[in-house]
ZATI-96385 format. One line per 8 residues: number of its first residue (from 0); for each residue x, y, z of C-alpha. Coordinates in nm, 2 decimals. Layout:
NUM	X Y Z  ...
***
This chain:
0	4.61 2.33 -6.43  4.90 2.32 -6.19  4.82 2.40 -5.79  5.00 2.72 -5.65  5.12 2.84 -5.33  4.82 2.90 -5.07  4.76 3.23 -5.07  4.98 3.45 -4.83
8	4.73 3.57 -4.59  4.32 3.50 -4.50  4.10 3.70 -4.29  4.00 3.53 -3.94  3.64 3.37 -3.86  3.38 3.58 -3.72  3.45 3.40 -3.39  3.80 3.30 -3.40
16	3.90 2.98 -3.19  4.13 2.93 -2.93  4.52 3.02 -3.02  4.59 2.63 -2.88  4.37 2.50 -3.18  4.57 2.68 -3.46  4.86 2.45 -3.51  4.60 2.14 -3.59
24	4.50 2.30 -3.92  4.59 2.60 -4.15  4.43 2.90 -4.16  4.27 2.83 -4.50  3.93 2.80 -4.63  3.83 2.46 -4.79  3.86 2.54 -5.14  4.24 2.67 -5.05
32	4.28 2.35 -4.86  4.17 2.18 -5.15  4.47 2.32 -5.36  4.70 2.27 -5.11  4.67 1.89 -5.08  4.68 1.92 -5.45  5.07 2.08 -5.43  5.15 1.86 -5.16
40	5.07 1.53 -5.23  4.89 1.52 -5.58  4.93 1.11 -5.62  4.75 1.02 -5.27  4.38 0.90 -5.33  4.13 1.15 -5.24  3.84 1.01 -5.36  3.72 0.63 -5.48
48	3.40 0.64 -5.65  3.23 0.30 -5.74  3.09 0.24 -6.07  2.95 -0.09 -6.22  3.14 -0.26 -5.96  3.46 -0.14 -5.95  3.61 0.12 -5.73  3.75 0.42 -5.94
56	4.05 0.62 -5.72  4.06 0.99 -5.79  4.37 1.16 -5.64  4.39 1.53 -5.44  4.53 1.60 -5.82  4.27 1.49 -5.99  4.02 1.63 -5.73  4.13 2.01 -5.75
64	4.14 1.97 -6.16  3.80 1.83 -6.23  3.65 2.08 -5.93  3.86 2.36 -6.11  3.70 2.33 -6.44  3.36 2.25 -6.30  3.43 2.63 -6.13  3.48 2.79 -6.49
72	3.16 2.62 -6.61  2.99 2.76 -6.35  3.10 3.12 -6.45  3.10 3.02 -6.76  2.72 3.00 -6.75  2.71 3.32 -6.59  2.75 3.26 -6.20  2.76 3.58 -5.99
80	3.01 3.68 -5.73  2.91 3.50 -5.43  2.64 3.36 -5.66  2.44 3.03 -5.51  2.45 2.67 -5.65  2.22 2.42 -5.58  2.32 2.03 -5.56  1.99 1.82 -5.62
88	2.15 1.45 -5.64  2.28 1.11 -5.42  2.59 1.12 -5.29  2.86 1.08 -5.59  3.16 1.28 -5.63  3.00 1.55 -5.87  2.84 1.65 -5.58  3.15 1.74 -5.43
96	3.30 1.84 -5.76  3.01 2.10 -5.77  3.07 2.22 -5.40  3.44 2.24 -5.44  3.40 2.40 -5.83  3.15 2.64 -5.65  3.39 2.75 -5.38  3.69 2.79 -5.59
104	3.53 3.03 -5.80  3.33 3.24 -5.49  3.01 3.06 -5.53  2.79 2.93 -5.21  2.68 2.55 -5.26  2.28 2.50 -5.14  2.17 2.12 -5.11  1.84 2.02 -5.17
112	1.72 1.66 -5.07  1.71 1.45 -5.36  1.38 1.25 -5.18  1.22 1.60 -5.19  0.92 1.60 -5.37  0.92 1.90 -5.64  0.69 2.16 -5.43  0.97 2.11 -5.17
120	1.26 2.13 -5.40  1.11 2.44 -5.58  1.11 2.62 -5.22  1.43 2.58 -5.14  1.55 2.71 -5.46  1.34 2.96 -5.49  1.42 3.08 -5.14  1.80 3.04 -5.20
128	1.78 3.27 -5.48  1.96 2.98 -5.69  2.11 3.08 -6.00  2.21 2.75 -6.15  2.10 2.40 -6.02  2.30 2.08 -6.11  2.08 1.77 -6.10  2.15 1.39 -6.07
136	1.90 1.22 -6.32  1.61 1.28 -6.55  1.37 1.27 -6.21  1.57 1.54 -6.04  1.56 1.76 -6.32  1.13 1.66 -6.39  1.12 1.81 -6.06  1.30 2.14 -6.14
144	1.16 2.23 -6.47  0.78 2.16 -6.35  0.82 2.42 -6.13  1.05 2.63 -6.37  0.79 2.94 -6.35  0.83 3.00 -6.02  1.18 3.04 -6.05  1.27 3.38 -6.18
152	1.65 3.37 -6.08  1.69 3.04 -6.23  1.97 3.06 -6.50  2.08 2.72 -6.61  1.97 2.33 -6.48  2.29 2.13 -6.51  2.23 1.70 -6.49  2.52 1.46 -6.43
160	2.36 1.17 -6.62  2.23 1.23 -7.01  2.02 0.92 -6.99  1.64 1.03 -7.12  1.69 1.35 -7.21  1.65 1.32 -7.60  1.31 1.49 -7.55  1.38 1.83 -7.39
168	1.41 2.10 -7.61  1.76 2.20 -7.70  1.88 2.42 -7.45  1.68 2.32 -7.17  1.96 2.14 -6.98  2.32 2.13 -6.98  2.55 1.78 -6.92  2.75 1.79 -6.66
176	3.01 1.65 -6.93  2.93 1.95 -7.12  2.95 2.17 -6.84  3.33 2.09 -6.79  3.42 2.12 -7.13  3.27 2.48 -7.13  3.51 2.53 -6.81  3.79 2.45 -7.00
184	3.75 2.69 -7.23  3.68 2.97 -6.95  3.96 2.85 -6.82  4.22 2.89 -7.12  4.07 3.27 -7.16  4.08 3.33 -6.76  4.38 3.11 -6.65  4.44 3.33 -6.32
192	4.10 3.36 -6.20  4.06 3.07 -5.93  4.39 3.20 -5.82  4.29 3.51 -5.81  3.94 3.43 -5.59  4.13 3.21 -5.35  4.39 3.48 -5.24  4.07 3.74 -5.14
200	3.87 3.43 -5.00  3.85 3.46 -4.65  3.74 3.22 -4.38  3.46 3.48 -4.26  3.33 3.37 -4.60  2.98 3.18 -4.68  3.03 2.87 -4.80  2.72 2.67 -4.76
208	2.36 2.69 -4.72  2.18 2.39 -4.52  1.84 2.35 -4.50  1.70 2.25 -4.16  1.42 1.98 -4.22  1.14 2.14 -4.14  0.98 1.93 -3.91  0.74 2.24 -3.74
216	0.72 2.47 -4.08  0.89 2.57 -4.41  1.28 2.46 -4.35  1.52 2.75 -4.32  1.90 2.83 -4.47  2.11 2.82 -4.23  2.44 2.97 -4.36  2.78 2.86 -4.28
224	3.09 3.04 -4.29  3.43 2.90 -4.38  3.54 2.94 -4.04  3.26 2.72 -3.88  3.37 2.49 -4.12  3.74 2.51 -4.04  3.63 2.47 -3.63  3.40 2.20 -3.70
232	3.68 1.98 -3.88  3.93 2.08 -3.57  3.64 1.99 -3.32  3.52 1.63 -3.47  3.90 1.51 -3.55  4.03 1.56 -3.20  3.70 1.37 -3.06  3.70 1.11 -3.26
240	4.06 1.07 -3.31  4.03 1.11 -3.71  4.38 1.12 -3.91  4.47 1.11 -4.30  4.46 0.75 -4.27  4.11 0.76 -4.18  3.86 0.60 -4.41  3.49 0.69 -4.48
248	3.20 0.60 -4.69  2.99 0.87 -4.76  2.61 0.77 -4.83  2.39 1.04 -4.60  2.25 1.31 -4.75  2.47 1.57 -4.84  2.31 1.80 -4.82  2.24 1.74 -4.43
256	2.51 1.90 -4.21  2.62 1.54 -4.08  2.75 1.40 -4.37  2.93 1.72 -4.52  3.11 1.72 -4.16  3.25 1.37 -4.27  3.24 1.39 -4.66  3.43 1.76 -4.69
264	3.49 1.93 -4.37  3.72 1.68 -4.19  3.88 1.47 -4.50  3.94 1.80 -4.67  4.16 1.96 -4.41  4.31 1.60 -4.30  4.34 1.46 -4.67  4.18 1.16 -4.58
272	3.98 0.95 -4.80  3.59 0.91 -4.90  3.44 0.68 -5.09  3.09 0.71 -5.26  2.91 0.38 -5.35  2.68 0.34 -5.61  2.39 0.41 -5.43  2.22 0.41 -5.09
280	2.03 0.07 -5.16  2.45 -0.08 -5.17  2.55 0.07 -4.87  2.56 -0.23 -4.64  2.78 -0.40 -4.96  2.96 -0.07 -5.02  3.06 -0.09 -4.66  3.16 -0.46 -4.68
288	3.40 -0.37 -4.96  3.55 -0.09 -4.82  3.55 -0.17 -4.43  3.57 0.17 -4.31  3.77 0.32 -4.02  3.50 0.56 -3.93  3.09 0.54 -3.95  2.85 0.74 -3.89
296	2.45 0.62 -3.89  2.14 0.77 -3.78  1.94 0.62 -3.58  1.69 0.46 -3.86  2.02 0.33 -4.01  2.15 0.14 -3.67  1.80 0.05 -3.60  1.80 -0.12 -3.98
304	2.11 -0.33 -3.90  1.99 -0.43 -3.55  1.65 -0.54 -3.75  1.89 -0.73 -4.04  2.08 -0.88 -3.75  1.74 -0.97 -3.55  1.61 -1.15 -3.87  1.96 -1.34 -3.94
312	1.93 -1.51 -3.58  1.54 -1.57 -3.66  1.70 -1.76 -3.96  1.95 -1.95 -3.78  1.74 -2.18 -3.62  1.66 -2.24 -3.20  1.97 -2.34 -3.09  2.20 -2.15 -3.25
320	2.00 -1.84 -3.16  2.00 -1.94 -2.81  2.35 -1.96 -2.76  2.37 -1.57 -2.96  2.16 -1.46 -2.69  2.30 -1.57 -2.40  2.65 -1.47 -2.51  2.49 -1.14 -2.56
328	2.34 -1.14 -2.20  2.68 -1.23 -2.06  2.88 -0.96 -2.26  2.61 -0.65 -2.22  2.72 -0.59 -1.83  3.06 -0.46 -1.95  2.96 -0.33 -2.29  3.09 0.03 -2.19
336	3.38 -0.07 -1.98  3.68 0.05 -2.17  3.87 -0.28 -2.33  4.19 -0.23 -2.11  3.98 -0.18 -1.82  3.82 -0.52 -1.86  3.84 -0.85 -1.62  4.02 -1.18 -1.78
344	3.71 -1.37 -1.70  3.50 -1.04 -1.93  3.80 -1.07 -2.18  3.74 -1.49 -2.22  3.38 -1.41 -2.28  3.36 -1.19 -2.51  3.64 -1.36 -2.71  3.42 -1.67 -2.70
352	3.15 -1.43 -2.87  3.32 -1.28 -3.07  3.50 -1.61 -3.21  3.15 -1.75 -3.22  2.93 -1.45 -3.36  3.04 -1.11 -3.28  3.30 -1.13 -3.60  3.06 -1.27 -3.80
360	2.76 -1.02 -3.73  3.08 -0.72 -3.76  3.13 -0.87 -4.14  2.79 -0.88 -4.18  2.72 -0.51 -4.11  3.08 -0.39 -4.30  3.24 -0.25 -3.96  3.43 -0.47 -3.85
368	3.72 -0.24 -3.88  3.58 0.08 -3.77  3.80 0.28 -3.50  3.47 0.47 -3.42  3.13 0.49 -3.51  2.83 0.72 -3.41  2.50 0.78 -3.37  2.35 1.13 -3.39
376	2.11 1.36 -3.55  1.81 1.21 -3.37  1.75 1.04 -3.03  1.81 0.65 -3.03  1.67 0.38 -2.81  1.91 0.30 -2.55  1.86 -0.08 -2.59  2.03 -0.04 -2.99
384	2.31 0.17 -2.86  2.37 -0.13 -2.60  2.30 -0.38 -2.83  2.60 -0.28 -3.09  2.84 -0.21 -2.82  2.77 -0.54 -2.64  2.88 -0.68 -3.00  3.23 -0.53 -3.02
392	3.08 -0.19 -3.24  3.30 0.11 -3.12  2.94 0.32 -3.09  2.95 0.65 -2.93  2.68 0.89 -2.91  2.71 1.26 -3.06  2.50 1.58 -3.07  2.47 1.84 -3.29
400	2.26 2.06 -3.55  2.28 2.26 -3.88  2.35 2.57 -3.71  2.66 2.42 -3.50  2.79 2.28 -3.83  2.77 1.95 -3.66  2.87 1.80 -3.37  2.87 2.03 -3.05
408	2.93 1.74 -2.81  3.05 1.36 -2.83  3.09 1.06 -2.64  3.49 0.97 -2.57  3.48 0.55 -2.60  3.72 0.52 -2.26  3.44 0.74 -2.08  3.11 0.56 -2.19
416	2.77 0.72 -1.98  2.48 0.57 -2.10  2.20 0.79 -2.23  2.44 1.10 -2.29  2.58 1.23 -2.59  2.92 1.36 -2.43  3.12 1.68 -2.33  3.13 1.96 -2.56
424	3.38 1.92 -2.84  3.72 2.12 -2.86  3.66 2.50 -2.93  3.31 2.49 -2.76  3.12 2.64 -2.48  2.82 2.47 -2.29  2.57 2.59 -2.04  2.19 2.54 -1.96
432	2.00 2.85 -2.02  1.63 2.91 -1.90  1.43 2.63 -1.87  1.73 2.38 -1.91  1.78 2.44 -2.28  2.10 2.35 -2.43  2.30 2.72 -2.47  2.62 2.69 -2.71
440	2.91 2.91 -2.81  3.18 2.89 -3.05  3.32 2.89 -3.40  3.09 2.63 -3.48  2.85 2.83 -3.44  2.65 2.93 -3.78  2.64 3.29 -3.92  2.27 3.32 -3.90
448	1.97 3.20 -4.11  1.91 3.33 -4.49  1.68 3.64 -4.57  1.50 3.56 -4.18  1.65 3.83 -3.97  1.38 3.72 -3.69  1.49 3.40 -3.70  1.83 3.41 -3.67
456	1.74 3.73 -3.39  1.61 3.42 -3.18  1.84 3.14 -3.24  2.14 3.36 -3.15  2.12 3.62 -2.81  2.41 3.75 -2.64  2.63 3.54 -2.80  2.51 3.25 -2.75
464	2.30 2.98 -3.00  1.94 2.87 -2.84  1.91 2.51 -2.96  1.59 2.44 -2.85  1.67 2.09 -2.68  1.65 2.03 -2.27  1.95 1.87 -2.15  2.08 1.73 -1.83
472	2.45 1.70 -1.73  2.52 1.35 -1.58  2.88 1.30 -1.48  3.02 1.63 -1.68  2.82 1.48 -1.99  2.51 1.67 -2.19  2.21 1.40 -2.16  1.90 1.49 -2.42
480	1.59 1.54 -2.26  1.36 1.64 -2.53  1.31 1.93 -2.80  1.14 2.23 -2.54  0.87 2.26 -2.76  0.80 1.88 -2.77  0.76 1.83 -2.37  0.46 1.71 -2.27
488	0.21 1.86 -1.94  -0.01 1.52 -1.89  -0.37 1.60 -1.75  -0.23 1.55 -1.42  0.03 1.84 -1.43  0.33 1.56 -1.54  0.63 1.68 -1.77  0.68 1.40 -1.98
496	0.94 1.35 -2.28  0.80 1.18 -2.58  1.13 1.07 -2.76  1.23 0.89 -2.37  0.92 0.70 -2.38  0.90 0.69 -2.79  1.29 0.52 -2.78  1.26 0.29 -2.54
504	0.94 0.17 -2.75  1.15 0.18 -3.06  1.41 -0.06 -2.90  1.20 -0.32 -3.00  1.27 -0.45 -3.38  0.89 -0.48 -3.45  0.86 -0.13 -3.39  0.98 0.08 -3.67
512	0.81 0.46 -3.56  0.60 0.52 -3.23  0.47 0.85 -3.20  0.31 0.97 -2.81  0.04 1.13 -2.75  -0.04 1.29 -2.41  0.00 1.61 -2.42  -0.31 1.77 -2.15
520	-0.43 1.38 -2.17  -0.49 1.17 -1.86  -0.22 0.91 -1.97  -0.01 0.85 -2.24  -0.12 0.69 -2.55  0.05 0.58 -2.92  0.02 0.59 -3.27  0.29 0.26 -3.36
528	0.43 0.20 -3.70  0.55 -0.17 -3.73  0.87 -0.27 -3.92  0.75 -0.45 -4.23  1.02 -0.62 -4.26  1.06 -0.77 -3.88  0.73 -0.83 -3.86  0.69 -0.99 -4.18
536	0.97 -1.26 -4.12  0.83 -1.29 -3.78  0.47 -1.39 -3.92  0.66 -1.63 -4.19  0.81 -1.82 -3.90  0.52 -1.85 -3.71  0.27 -1.90 -4.03  0.04 -1.57 -3.99
544	-0.03 -1.51 -4.33  -0.05 -1.18 -4.49  -0.05 -0.98 -4.81  0.08 -0.64 -4.78  0.14 -0.40 -4.49  -0.22 -0.29 -4.40  -0.29 -0.70 -4.38  0.00 -0.74 -4.14
552	-0.02 -0.43 -3.91  -0.47 -0.54 -3.89  -0.35 -0.92 -3.76  -0.50 -0.98 -3.45  -0.15 -1.19 -3.39  0.09 -0.88 -3.50  -0.12 -0.70 -3.21  -0.05 -0.98 -3.02
560	0.31 -0.93 -3.06  0.32 -0.53 -3.06  0.12 -0.54 -2.69  0.41 -0.78 -2.56  0.70 -0.55 -2.68  0.49 -0.20 -2.55  0.44 -0.40 -2.22  0.88 -0.49 -2.18
568	0.86 -0.11 -2.28  0.66 -0.01 -2.01  0.83 -0.20 -1.80  1.15 0.01 -1.80  0.96 0.37 -1.78  0.77 0.52 -1.46  0.40 0.46 -1.44  0.32 0.80 -1.59
576	0.52 0.74 -1.87  0.31 0.40 -1.92  0.18 0.35 -2.30  -0.18 0.24 -2.17  -0.32 0.19 -2.51  -0.18 0.24 -2.90  -0.31 0.20 -3.26  -0.14 0.05 -3.56
584	-0.08 0.24 -3.83  -0.19 0.09 -4.18  0.06 0.26 -4.37  0.42 0.33 -4.35  0.44 0.70 -4.29  0.56 0.92 -4.59  0.77 1.21 -4.70  0.49 1.27 -4.99
592	0.23 1.28 -4.77  0.42 1.54 -4.55  0.38 1.30 -4.25  0.79 1.31 -4.20  1.08 1.52 -4.35  1.32 1.48 -4.58  1.54 1.31 -4.25  1.24 1.06 -4.17
600	1.18 1.34 -3.88  0.81 1.30 -3.76  0.61 1.58 -3.82  0.39 1.57 -3.51  0.15 1.81 -3.55  0.09 1.70 -3.94  0.03 1.35 -3.78  -0.20 1.48 -3.45
608	-0.41 1.65 -3.75  -0.43 1.36 -3.99  -0.52 1.07 -3.74  -0.69 1.27 -3.50  -1.04 1.02 -3.52  -0.80 0.75 -3.40  -0.60 0.96 -3.11  -0.98 1.07 -2.98
616	-1.08 0.67 -3.03  -0.77 0.62 -2.81  -0.93 0.84 -2.53  -1.30 0.79 -2.62  -1.37 0.53 -2.33  -1.17 0.64 -2.06
***
């Protein structure tokens, strides 16, 4: 298909961005922008997909062409106007082809976490009224077919990988290649269909339904318009300094808004490049090969990278480890200072550390070429942030939510205030509401929850999004205190932030998860999950034998190790926030056990019910 000129007009979003933003990007939807790039820079590389160790480039022309065939294929399968197409897969080019393909023919995309069990998959597909689901492989297809009887609106199941499909009855599933073949037939019969759809497509149309993690109940489907996506692209491009030359490795789930803003929103508007690795399990190798200029990691990713460096230092031996720790300590005081403001002695110390250790560590984690790295989506230990800034990774903290289409606030590299998430991005207004709740207004604010008017009314009031997050303002920047619903009041009447306590504890490389208990209690206690990899390495170095997770967690020497780490954490907290007692979990928290969400957010109420006996034991002798 030869791309044609963009439509002459497009309706404005429900909340139009300020006029000062207009020159940044055309007033076009994401699919319209894809066609525009195919017209203006057809041979420029838009996507690279790694297969069998080889990075295969896809041009903007190919991107548009393949997405068009997918879109026509979806129409051939009977996708209705405004119909919903779900994608159940890890990140790969077929994910965005399905998304943009659906958009090119007027469909709405619904993302589903590939780690979700069959019950959660069925809930999202059923609640979203999905007509067609595009699955990655047999494993994901089986989840859908297991609950097919509960999904009366589901018409077709499409699968990307054909392996293992011979056992299905004919017509049960359709291969992705066959979908595109049907699309070719449909396009020949309807050559002007996509142009007609895009001529009518407006920024106020719904583009995505992204389901929340469901940490406190059933996930809710947040509806994002094309205007929301455009406003988000404007905000992050300005705050992060993104350009058409920016490169990104897509690995966080595309059904999460954080990855959507960096894989589709910003790149499709900027015309920048996205790289898909072979698997989430190869991310560190992929980072080293691509050396991206931008990187987003949720706190657990930064914790894992920190742990991998810690293990490397353990393996390095006493002398090298001592030298590293000494240089790390010397560089830490100016970690947040902009490089052009550092004194000559500070620059000299950093250069020495960089040449001896930091450069090799940046290469090891694949981030030596990043111009900006981000952490967001959940609270993070200030120790982890300071560590990466100290070794020269330009790490900023950002804040956002599904309901804000991604980032709402973000730090600038020349104004790093520790523990804060920066000021509002361009086109966004923020203020403190009742009980210190963060309120957000702007074109990034979502359109409401699908089939949930009550929840929409609770979130959107008087033109402001009520985020549910308690904040403080520090030097003009937002500091997230905690979720409003999670603030604890002790038996002594003290208000405590469990996230603050937990994140200080998780600054230890040996502690993977910390769940603080304290509501209506005399003191604070915690359930602790050890980091199996780092504690296991420590055990090997200290001749502590173990056979499995439970055996390691129950070892008295490991308990002593964690006691020392908790004592260190307590030294950084107010007396009332000290963790007085803790219980070591003997298994890792699991999504399948309903203990964490697909995004690894702790389901506090479920855990407190499940471990009620252990929790009472922490207070029984007090």
